[in-house]
LUMBADREN-864244 format. One record per atom (N, C-alpha, C, O): residue number from 1; residue in one letter; chain; atom name; x, y, z. Coordinates in steps of 0.1 Angstrom, whole numbers, plus 5000, padded with zeros to 4 digits. Layout:
# LUMBADREN-864244
SITE  num  residu  chaine  atome  px  py  pz
SITE  NUM  A  A  CA  X  Y  Z
...
***
This chain:
# LUMBADREN-864244
SITE  num  residu  chaine  atome  px  py  pz
SITE  1  M  A  N  7580  2587  1151
SITE  1  M  A  CA  7579  2592  1166
SITE  1  M  A  C  7591  2602  1167
SITE  1  M  A  O  7603  2599  1165
SITE  2  A  A  N  7583  2618  1170
SITE  2  A  A  CA  7592  2627  1169
SITE  2  A  A  C  7603  2630  1181
SITE  2  A  A  O  7598  2628  1192
SITE  3  R  A  N  7613  2634  1179
SITE  3  R  A  CA  7622  2636  1188
SITE  3  R  A  C  7621  2647  1192
SITE  3  R  A  O  7618  2657  1185
SITE  4  A  A  N  7623  2649  1206
SITE  4  A  A  CA  7626  2662  1214
SITE  4  A  A  C  7636  2668  1210
SITE  4  A  A  O  7645  2660  1208
SITE  5  P  A  N  7638  2681  1207
SITE  5  P  A  CA  7650  2689  1203
SITE  5  P  A  C  7656  2689  1216
SITE  5  P  A  O  7651  2689  1227
SITE  6  K  A  N  7668  2690  1212
SITE  6  K  A  CA  7683  2693  1221
SITE  6  K  A  C  7679  2705  1227
SITE  6  K  A  O  7673  2713  1221
SITE  7  I  A  N  7684  2706  1239
SITE  7  I  A  CA  7683  2720  1248
SITE  7  I  A  C  7695  2729  1242
SITE  7  I  A  O  7706  2723  1241
SITE  8  P  A  N  7694  2740  1239
SITE  8  P  A  CA  7702  2743  1229
SITE  8  P  A  C  7715  2753  1238
SITE  8  P  A  O  7712  2757  1249
SITE  9  D  A  N  7724  2754  1235
SITE  9  D  A  CA  7735  2765  1244
SITE  9  D  A  C  7729  2777  1251
SITE  9  D  A  O  7718  2779  1246
SITE  10  P  A  N  7730  2784  1259
SITE  10  P  A  CA  7731  2795  1264
SITE  10  P  A  C  7725  2806  1254
SITE  10  P  A  O  7713  2810  1254
SITE  11  L  A  N  7736  2808  1246
SITE  11  L  A  CA  7736  2820  1235
SITE  11  L  A  C  7726  2813  1229
SITE  11  L  A  O  7717  2815  1237
SITE  12  K  A  N  7723  2807  1221
SITE  12  K  A  CA  7713  2799  1212
SITE  12  K  A  C  7700  2799  1220
SITE  12  K  A  O  7689  2800  1215
SITE  13  R  A  N  7701  2798  1235
SITE  13  R  A  CA  7685  2798  1240
SITE  13  R  A  C  7683  2813  1241
SITE  13  R  A  O  7671  2816  1240
SITE  14  R  A  N  7692  2823  1243
SITE  14  R  A  CA  7689  2841  1244
SITE  14  R  A  C  7684  2845  1231
SITE  14  R  A  O  7674  2852  1231
SITE  15  H  A  N  7690  2840  1219
SITE  15  H  A  CA  7681  2841  1207
SITE  15  H  A  C  7673  2838  1203
SITE  15  H  A  O  7667  2845  1196
SITE  16  L  A  N  7667  2824  1208
SITE  16  L  A  CA  7655  2817  1204
SITE  16  L  A  C  7645  2824  1214
SITE  16  L  A  O  7633  2823  1210
SITE  17  V  A  N  7647  2830  1228
SITE  17  V  A  CA  7639  2835  1235
SITE  17  V  A  C  7635  2852  1227
SITE  17  V  A  O  7624  2855  1224
SITE  18  E  A  N  7645  2858  1225
SITE  18  E  A  CA  7643  2873  1217
SITE  18  E  A  C  7636  2868  1203
SITE  18  E  A  O  7632  2878  1198
SITE  19  E  A  N  7634  2858  1196
SITE  19  E  A  CA  7629  2857  1181
SITE  19  E  A  C  7621  2855  1181
SITE  19  E  A  O  7617  2854  1192
SITE  20  E  A  N  7612  2853  1171
SITE  20  E  A  CA  7597  2847  1168
SITE  20  E  A  C  7595  2831  1167
SITE  20  E  A  O  7601  2823  1159
SITE  21  L  A  N  7584  2827  1178
SITE  21  L  A  CA  7589  2810  1171
SITE  21  L  A  C  7576  2808  1170
SITE  21  L  A  O  7568  2816  1175
SITE  22  P  A  N  7573  2793  1162
SITE  22  P  A  CA  7561  2789  1162
SITE  22  P  A  C  7556  2786  1175
SITE  22  P  A  O  7565  2785  1184
SITE  23  P  A  N  7543  2785  1178
SITE  23  P  A  CA  7539  2779  1189
SITE  23  P  A  C  7548  2763  1194
SITE  23  P  A  O  7557  2761  1203
SITE  24  A  A  N  7542  2756  1184
SITE  24  A  A  CA  7544  2742  1181
SITE  24  A  A  C  7560  2740  1188
SITE  24  A  A  O  7563  2733  1197
SITE  25  R  A  N  7569  2748  1181
SITE  25  R  A  CA  7585  2748  1182
SITE  25  R  A  C  7586  2755  1195
SITE  25  R  A  O  7589  2746  1203
SITE  26  A  A  N  7584  2767  1201
SITE  26  A  A  CA  7583  2768  1215
SITE  26  A  A  C  7580  2759  1224
SITE  26  A  A  O  7588  2758  1233
SITE  27  R  A  N  7570  2752  1226
SITE  27  R  A  CA  7562  2741  1231
SITE  27  R  A  C  7572  2729  1234
SITE  27  R  A  O  7575  2723  1245
SITE  28  A  A  N  7579  2729  1216
SITE  28  A  A  CA  7588  2717  1219
SITE  28  A  A  C  7601  2718  1228
SITE  28  A  A  O  7607  2709  1234
SITE  29  L  A  N  7606  2732  1229
SITE  29  L  A  CA  7619  2734  1235
SITE  29  L  A  C  7616  2733  1248
SITE  29  L  A  O  7622  2725  1256
SITE  30  A  A  N  7604  2741  1251
SITE  30  A  A  CA  7599  2740  1267
SITE  30  A  A  C  7595  2723  1274
SITE  30  A  A  O  7593  2720  1286
SITE  31  D  A  N  7593  2715  1264
SITE  31  D  A  CA  7592  2705  1270
SITE  31  D  A  C  7604  2696  1271
SITE  31  D  A  O  7606  2685  1278
SITE  32  A  A  N  7616  2704  1261
SITE  32  A  A  CA  7630  2698  1263
SITE  32  A  A  C  7635  2701  1274
SITE  32  A  A  O  7644  2694  1278
SITE  33  Y  A  N  7632  2711  1280
SITE  33  Y  A  CA  7639  2717  1292
SITE  33  Y  A  C  7630  2716  1302
SITE  33  Y  A  O  7633  2720  1313
SITE  34  L  A  N  7619  2713  1300
SITE  34  L  A  CA  7610  2704  1314
SITE  34  L  A  C  7615  2689  1317
SITE  34  L  A  O  7612  2682  1328
SITE  35  A  A  N  7624  2684  1305
SITE  35  A  A  CA  7623  2669  1306
SITE  35  A  A  C  7635  2671  1314
SITE  35  A  A  O  7637  2661  1322
SITE  36  A  A  N  7643  2681  1315
SITE  36  A  A  CA  7659  2678  1317
SITE  36  A  A  C  7654  2684  1331
SITE  36  A  A  O  7662  2679  1339
SITE  37  G  A  N  7644  2691  1338
SITE  37  G  A  CA  7645  2691  1353
SITE  37  G  A  C  7649  2704  1347
SITE  37  G  A  O  7661  2705  1351
SITE  38  R  A  N  7644  2715  1339
SITE  38  R  A  CA  7649  2730  1340
SITE  38  R  A  C  7637  2737  1341
SITE  38  R  A  O  7638  2746  1333
SITE  39  T  A  N  7627  2738  1347
SITE  39  T  A  CA  7619  2744  1349
SITE  39  T  A  C  7622  2757  1344
SITE  39  T  A  O  7620  2759  1332
SITE  40  F  A  N  7626  2766  1350
SITE  40  F  A  CA  7628  2779  1352
SITE  40  F  A  C  7631  2781  1333
SITE  40  F  A  O  7624  2787  1325
SITE  41  D  A  N  7641  2774  1331
SITE  41  D  A  CA  7644  2776  1313
SITE  41  D  A  C  7631  2775  1307
SITE  41  D  A  O  7629  2783  1298
SITE  42  A  A  N  7621  2766  1309
SITE  42  A  A  CA  7612  2762  1304
SITE  42  A  A  C  7599  2775  1301
SITE  42  A  A  O  7592  2776  1290
SITE  43  L  A  N  7598  2783  1312
SITE  43  L  A  CA  7586  2793  1315
SITE  43  L  A  C  7587  2802  1301
SITE  43  L  A  O  7577  2801  1293
SITE  44  A  A  N  7599  2811  1297
SITE  44  A  A  CA  7599  2816  1285
SITE  44  A  A  C  7593  2811  1273
SITE  44  A  A  O  7585  2818  1266
SITE  45  F  A  N  7597  2799  1272
SITE  45  F  A  CA  7594  2790  1259
SITE  45  F  A  C  7573  2786  1259
SITE  45  F  A  O  7566  2786  1250
SITE  46  L  A  N  7571  2782  1271
SITE  46  L  A  CA  7561  2782  1273
SITE  46  L  A  C  7549  2791  1272
SITE  46  L  A  O  7538  2789  1268
SITE  47  R  A  N  7557  2806  1277
SITE  47  R  A  CA  7548  2819  1275
SITE  47  R  A  C  7548  2820  1261
SITE  47  R  A  O  7537  2820  1255
SITE  48  K  A  N  7560  2821  1254
SITE  48  K  A  CA  7559  2821  1241
SITE  48  K  A  C  7551  2812  1231
SITE  48  K  A  O  7546  2817  1221
SITE  49  A  A  N  7550  2801  1235
SITE  49  A  A  CA  7538  2793  1229
SITE  49  A  A  C  7526  2794  1234
SITE  49  A  A  O  7519  2784  1234
SITE  50  G  A  N  7522  2803  1237
SITE  50  G  A  CA  7507  2808  1248
SITE  50  G  A  C  7500  2797  1254
SITE  50  G  A  O  7488  2794  1253
SITE  51  D  A  N  7510  2790  1263
SITE  51  D  A  CA  7508  2777  1273
SITE  51  D  A  C  7503  2783  1288
SITE  51  D  A  O  7507  2781  1299
SITE  52  A  A  N  7494  2791  1285
SITE  52  A  A  CA  7489  2796  1300
SITE  52  A  A  C  7485  2784  1309
SITE  52  A  A  O  7488  2784  1321
SITE  53  E  A  N  7476  2772  1304
SITE  53  E  A  CA  7471  2761  1310
SITE  53  E  A  C  7488  2756  1319
SITE  53  E  A  O  7490  2758  1331
SITE  54  R  A  N  7495  2751  1309
SITE  54  R  A  CA  7504  2744  1315
SITE  54  R  A  C  7511  2759  1326
SITE  54  R  A  O  7512  2756  1338
SITE  55  L  A  N  7514  2768  1323
SITE  55  L  A  CA  7522  2778  1331
SITE  55  L  A  C  7516  2776  1342
SITE  55  L  A  O  7523  2775  1352
SITE  56  R  A  N  7502  2775  1344
SITE  56  R  A  CA  7492  2776  1358
SITE  56  R  A  C  7495  2760  1365
SITE  56  R  A  O  7494  2758  1377
SITE  57  G  A  N  7498  2752  1358
SITE  57  G  A  CA  7502  2740  1362
SITE  57  G  A  C  7517  2738  1371
SITE  57  G  A  O  7521  2732  1381
SITE  58  L  A  N  7522  2746  1363
SITE  58  L  A  CA  7539  2747  1372
SITE  58  L  A  C  7533  2753  1380
SITE  58  L  A  O  7533  2746  1390
SITE  59  L  A  N  7527  2767  1382
SITE  59  L  A  CA  7523  2774  1393
SITE  59  L  A  C  7521  2763  1405
SITE  59  L  A  O  7527  2763  1416
SITE  60  S  A  N  7510  2752  1402
SITE  60  S  A  CA  7503  2743  1413
SITE  60  S  A  C  7519  2738  1419
SITE  60  S  A  O  7523  2739  1431
SITE  61  E  A  N  7527  2733  1409
SITE  61  E  A  CA  7539  2727  1415
SITE  61  E  A  C  7548  2733  1423
SITE  61  E  A  O  7554  2727  1432
SITE  62  A  A  N  7550  2748  1420
SITE  62  A  A  CA  7556  2756  1426
SITE  62  A  A  C  7552  2759  1441
SITE  62  A  A  O  7559  2761  1451
SITE  63  V  A  N  7540  2759  1440
SITE  63  V  A  CA  7533  2762  1456
SITE  63  V  A  C  7534  2748  1464
SITE  63  V  A  O  7534  2747  1476
SITE  64  A  A  N  7533  2740  1457
SITE  64  A  A  CA  7534  2725  1463
SITE  64  A  A  C  7548  2725  1470
SITE  64  A  A  O  7550  2724  1483
SITE  65  A  A  N  7557  2728  1461
SITE  65  A  A  CA  7573  2728  1466
SITE  65  A  A  C  7577  2738  1478
SITE  65  A  A  O  7585  2737  1487
SITE  66  G  A  N  7570  2748  1477
SITE  66  G  A  CA  7573  2763  1487
SITE  66  G  A  C  7585  2765  1475
SITE  66  G  A  O  7596  2759  1478
SITE  67  D  A  N  7585  2771  1466
SITE  67  D  A  CA  7593  2776  1458
SITE  67  D  A  C  7589  2791  1454
SITE  67  D  A  O  7586  2792  1442
SITE  68  L  A  N  7590  2801  1462
SITE  68  L  A  CA  7585  2812  1460
SITE  68  L  A  C  7590  2819  1443
SITE  68  L  A  O  7582  2820  1433
SITE  69  F  A  N  7602  2821  1443
SITE  69  F  A  CA  7610  2827  1429
SITE  69  F  A  C  7603  2819  1416
SITE  69  F  A  O  7601  2826  1406
SITE  70  L  A  N  7600  2804  1416
SITE  70  L  A  CA  7596  2803  1404
SITE  70  L  A  C  7581  2804  1405
SITE  70  L  A  O  7575  2802  1394
SITE  71  A  A  N  7573  2805  1414
SITE  71  A  A  CA  7556  2810  1417
SITE  71  A  A  C  7555  2828  1414
SITE  71  A  A  O  7544  2834  1411
SITE  72  R  A  N  7566  2834  1416
SITE  72  R  A  CA  7563  2848  1416
SITE  72  R  A  C  7570  2852  1398
SITE  72  R  A  O  7568  2861  1390
SITE  73  E  A  N  7576  2842  1399
SITE  73  E  A  CA  7582  2846  1379
SITE  73  E  A  C  7569  2839  1370
SITE  73  E  A  O  7565  2845  1361
SITE  74  I  A  N  7562  2826  1374
SITE  74  I  A  CA  7549  2824  1369
SITE  74  I  A  C  7538  2837  1369
SITE  74  I  A  O  7534  2843  1359
SITE  75  A  A  N  7536  2840  1377
SITE  75  A  A  CA  7525  2850  1378
SITE  75  A  A  C  7529  2862  1369
SITE  75  A  A  O  7521  2867  1361
SITE  76  T  A  N  7543  2866  1370
SITE  76  T  A  CA  7543  2877  1362
SITE  76  T  A  C  7544  2872  1346
SITE  76  T  A  O  7539  2879  1337
SITE  77  L  A  N  7548  2862  1345
SITE  77  L  A  CA  7544  2857  1330
SITE  77  L  A  C  7529  2857  1326
SITE  77  L  A  O  7525  2862  1315
SITE  78  T  A  N  7521  2853  1334
SITE  78  T  A  CA  7508  2846  1331
SITE  78  T  A  C  7499  2859  1332
SITE  78  T  A  O  7488  2859  1327
SITE  79  G  A  N  7507  2873  1340
SITE  79  G  A  CA  7498  2884  1345
SITE  79  G  A  C  7489  2878  1356
SITE  79  G  A  O  7479  2884  1354
SITE  80  E  A  N  7486  2872  1365
SITE  80  E  A  CA  7479  2867  1373
SITE  80  E  A  C  7483  2865  1380
SITE  80  E  A  O  7487  2853  1382
SITE  81  E  A  N  7485  2878  1391
SITE  81  E  A  CA  7487  2877  1404
SITE  81  E  A  C  7477  2865  1416
SITE  81  E  A  O  7465  2865  1419
SITE  82  P  A  N  7487  2858  1421
SITE  82  P  A  CA  7484  2850  1431
SITE  82  P  A  C  7474  2854  1441
SITE  82  P  A  O  7475  2866  1445
SITE  83  G  A  N  7465  2846  1446
SITE  83  G  A  CA  7455  2851  1459
SITE  83  G  A  C  7462  2845  1472
SITE  83  G  A  O  7471  2837  1472
SITE  84  A  A  N  7454  2853  1483
SITE  84  A  A  CA  7461  2854  1494
SITE  84  A  A  C  7463  2837  1495
SITE  84  A  A  O  7474  2832  1497
SITE  85  S  A  N  7449  2827  1493
SITE  85  S  A  CA  7453  2815  1500
SITE  85  S  A  C  7462  2806  1493
SITE  85  S  A  O  7467  2796  1499
SITE  86  T  A  N  7465  2808  1481
SITE  86  T  A  CA  7481  2803  1475
SITE  86  T  A  C  7494  2810  1476
SITE  86  T  A  O  7505  2806  1472
SITE  87  W  A  N  7491  2823  1482
SITE  87  W  A  CA  7504  2827  1487
SITE  87  W  A  C  7507  2817  1502
SITE  87  W  A  O  7518  2813  1506
SITE  88  S  A  N  7490  2815  1512
SITE  88  S  A  CA  7494  2810  1520
SITE  88  S  A  C  7502  2795  1523
SITE  88  S  A  O  7511  2792  1532
SITE  89  A  A  N  7496  2789  1512
SITE  89  A  A  CA  7500  2779  1508
SITE  89  A  A  C  7512  2772  1505
SITE  89  A  A  O  7516  2761  1508
SITE  90  L  A  N  7518  2783  1499
SITE  90  L  A  CA  7532  2782  1495
SITE  90  L  A  C  7540  2785  1505
SITE  90  L  A  O  7552  2782  1505
SITE  91  A  A  N  7533  2792  1517
SITE  91  A  A  CA  7541  2799  1529
SITE  91  A  A  C  7547  2787  1538
SITE  91  A  A  O  7558  2786  1543
SITE  92  D  A  N  7531  2778  1536
SITE  92  D  A  CA  7533  2764  1545
SITE  92  D  A  C  7543  2755  1539
SITE  92  D  A  O  7550  2747  1546
SITE  93  A  A  N  7544  2755  1530
SITE  93  A  A  CA  7552  2743  1521
SITE  93  A  A  C  7565  2746  1521
SITE  93  A  A  O  7575  2738  1522
SITE  94  A  A  N  7566  2761  1520
SITE  94  A  A  CA  7581  2765  1521
SITE  94  A  A  C  7587  2765  1534
SITE  94  A  A  O  7599  2764  1535
SITE  95  E  A  N  7579  2766  1546
SITE  95  E  A  CA  7582  2762  1559
SITE  95  E  A  C  7584  2748  1560
SITE  95  E  A  O  7593  2744  1567
SITE  96  A  A  N  7575  2741  1555
SITE  96  A  A  CA  7578  2721  1557
SITE  96  A  A  C  7592  2721  1557
SITE  96  A  A  O  7599  2716  1565
SITE  97  A  A  N  7596  2727  1545
SITE  97  A  A  CA  7607  2722  1531
SITE  97  A  A  C  7620  2729  1542
SITE  97  A  A  O  7631  2723  1540
SITE  98  G  A  N  7621  2740  1551
SITE  98  G  A  CA  7625  2743  1556
SITE  98  G  A  C  7630  2759  1551
SITE  98  G  A  O  7640  2764  1557
SITE  99  R  A  N  7626  2763  1544
SITE  99  R  A  CA  7628  2780  1537
SITE  99  R  A  C  7623  2787  1542
SITE  99  R  A  O  7612  2791  1538
SITE  100  E  A  N  7629  2793  1553
SITE  100  E  A  CA  7622  2800  1562
SITE  100  E  A  C  7618  2816  1556
SITE  100  E  A  O  7609  2824  1559
SITE  101  R  A  N  7628  2817  1547
SITE  101  R  A  CA  7627  2830  1545
SITE  101  R  A  C  7618  2832  1530
SITE  101  R  A  O  7616  2844  1527
SITE  102  Y  A  N  7611  2821  1521
SITE  102  Y  A  CA  7607  2819  1514
SITE  102  Y  A  C  7591  2821  1523
SITE  102  Y  A  O  7582  2829  1520
SITE  103  A  A  N  7591  2812  1532
SITE  103  A  A  CA  7579  2811  1536
SITE  103  A  A  C  7576  2825  1543
SITE  103  A  A  O  7564  2828  1542
SITE  104  A  A  N  7586  2835  1550
SITE  104  A  A  CA  7581  2845  1553
SITE  104  A  A  C  7576  2856  1545
SITE  104  A  A  O  7568  2864  1550
SITE  105  E  A  N  7582  2857  1532
SITE  105  E  A  CA  7581  2861  1520
SITE  105  E  A  C  7565  2858  1516
SITE  105  E  A  O  7557  2867  1516
SITE  106  A  A  N  7561  2847  1514
SITE  106  A  A  CA  7549  2844  1508
SITE  106  A  A  C  7538  2847  1520
SITE  106  A  A  O  7526  2850  1517
SITE  107  R  A  N  7542  2847  1532
SITE  107  R  A  CA  7532  2849  1544
SITE  107  R  A  C  7530  2868  1542
SITE  107  R  A  O  7519  2874  1542
SITE  108  R  A  N  7543  2873  1540
SITE  108  R  A  CA  7537  2891  1538
SITE  108  R  A  C  7531  2890  1523
SITE  108  R  A  O  7525  2900  1521
SITE  109  L  A  N  7532  2881  1513
SITE  109  L  A  CA  7524  2883  1499
SITE  109  L  A  C  7511  2882  1500
SITE  109  L  A  O  7504  2890  1495
SITE  110  A  A  N  7504  2868  1510
SITE  110  A  A  CA  7493  2865  1516
SITE  110  A  A  C  7484  2876  1523
SITE  110  A  A  O  7473  2878  1520
SITE  111  A  A  N  7491  2883  1534
SITE  111  A  A  CA  7484  2893  1540
SITE  111  A  A  C  7481  2908  1532
SITE  111  A  A  O  7472  2916  1532
SITE  112  A  A  N  7494  2909  1524
SITE  112  A  A  CA  7491  2921  1512
SITE  112  A  A  C  7478  2916  1507
SITE  112  A  A  O  7469  2925  1507
SITE  113  R  A  N  7475  2904  1502
SITE  113  R  A  CA  7465  2902  1490
SITE  113  R  A  C  7452  2898  1499
SITE  113  R  A  O  7441  2897  1494
SITE  114  S  A  N  7454  2897  1510
SITE  114  S  A  CA  7442  2897  1518
SITE  114  S  A  C  7438  2911  1526
SITE  114  S  A  O  7428  2911  1532
SITE  115  G  A  N  7447  2921  1526
SITE  115  G  A  CA  7443  2934  1536
SITE  115  G  A  C  7451  2936  1546
SITE  115  G  A  O  7452  2947  1551
SITE  116  E  A  N  7457  2924  1551
SITE  116  E  A  CA  7461  2922  1565
SITE  116  E  A  C  7475  2929  1565
SITE  116  E  A  O  7480  2935  1556
SITE  117  R  A  N  7481  2928  1578
SITE  117  R  A  CA  7491  2930  1580
SITE  117  R  A  C  7502  2918  1582
SITE  117  R  A  O  7500  2908  1588
SITE  118  A  A  N  7511  2920  1578
SITE  118  A  A  CA  7521  2906  1578
SITE  118  A  A  C  7523  2906  1591
SITE  118  A  A  O  7522  2916  1599
SITE  119  R  A  N  7527  2891  1596
SITE  119  R  A  CA  7531  2888  1607
SITE  119  R  A  C  7547  2887  1608
SITE  119  R  A  O  7554  2887  1598
SITE  120  G  A  N  7551  2885  1617
SITE  120  G  A  CA  7564  2886  1623
SITE  120  G  A  C  7575  2891  1615
SITE  120  G  A  O  7586  2891  1620
***
């Protein structure tokens, strides 16, 4: 059974992000970061692995958690701007979690995607 790679120290991580990696190695590093609960750190390696499907899955998790920063980073990495309904769902989740600023920004993004004027 293959062991998950150890999470590299910050300097080594920076070098790994900058160098070419085989997709399997990038995916293994992403898995190690995800297993450690470090989703944001895993994103660059998922992109290097070309794993857009997993990035989209993480976007769904970010929306459900009301995590605006994670959702925006994933949208940037995939080049796929979420639609108004996605931003609205994120706003609702953020509001339920007490993240009023995230909710307000997500509502603004939803309004911009739908061509409406943002509330509040």
